[in-house]
C-alpha positions in Angstrom: 10.5 5.6 59.3 13.6 7.3 58.0 14.5 8.7 54.5 17.5 7.1 53.1 19.5 10.3 53.9 18.6 9.9 57.7 15.7 12.6 57.7 12.7 11.7 59.8 9.7 11.4 57.6 7.2 11.2 60.5 7.8 13.8 63.4 8.4 12.3 66.8 5.5 12.6 69.3 5.2 16.0 70.6 7.0 17.6 67.6 5.0 20.2 65.8 5.7 20.9 62.0 5.1 24.7 61.6 4.0 24.1 57.9 1.1 22.0 59.0 0.0 24.0 62.0 -1.5 22.3 64.9 -5.2 21.6 64.0 -4.3 18.1 62.7 -3.0 17.1 66.1 -5.0 14.7 68.1 -5.2 15.2 72.0 -3.2 11.8 72.1 -0.4 13.4 70.1 0.5 15.9 72.7 3.4 15.1 75.0 2.9 14.9 78.7 4.8 18.1 79.3 2.7 20.1 76.7 0.0 22.4 77.8 -3.0 23.2 75.6 -4.4 26.8 75.6 -7.2 28.5 73.7 -7.2 32.1 72.3 -10.2 34.2 71.6 -10.1 35.8 68.1 -12.2 38.8 69.2 -10.9 40.0 72.4 -7.4 38.1 72.4 -8.2 36.6 75.7 -5.8 33.5 76.4 -6.6 30.6 78.8 -5.1 27.2 79.4 -7.6 24.3 79.1 -7.8 21.0 80.7 -6.8 18.7 78.0 -7.3 15.6 80.1 -10.9 16.7 80.8 -11.4 17.2 77.1 -9.8 13.7 76.3 -12.2 12.1 79.0 -15.3 13.8 77.5 -14.5 13.6 73.5 -11.9 10.9 73.5 -8.1 11.0 72.9 -8.4 10.6 69.1 -10.2 13.9 68.5 -8.3 16.6 66.6 -7.8 20.2 67.7 -9.7 21.1 64.4 -12.7 19.1 65.5 -12.7 20.9 68.9 -12.3 24.4 67.6 -16.1 24.9 67.0 -17.0 24.3 70.6 -14.4 27.0 71.9 -16.3 29.8 73.7 -14.4 32.7 75.3 -15.2 33.0 79.0 -14.5 36.8 78.8 -16.6 38.0 75.9 -18.6 35.0 74.8 -17.3 34.9 71.1 -17.6 31.4 69.5 -16.2 32.2 66.1 -12.6 32.0 64.9 -11.1 30.9 68.2 -8.1 28.7 68.2 -5.6 26.7 70.2 -2.1 27.2 71.3 0.5 24.8 72.8 3.0 25.5 75.5 5.4 23.6 77.7 5.1 23.0 81.3 8.0 24.5 83.4 10.0 21.9 85.1 12.3 22.5 88.1 15.3 20.6 88.6 
């Protein structure tokens, strides 16, 4: 849908609105070339996660905010305040 002045009212798939953050995104909303990572709030450990495995286990419609409570740091074991980050896969060619 477009605004009468040509402004997109709904972002295209894979486009993240910085004002909304990423918690509202579903696994299905991520583009194929986007990577999903997790960050520990306690020790700042970062790790990429298998988003396809998560989608297979919890469904493609689950949001990142719904998945946050199950995040557990593999380094320190922290389960509180952890969050997600999104990156892009590097493409050659």
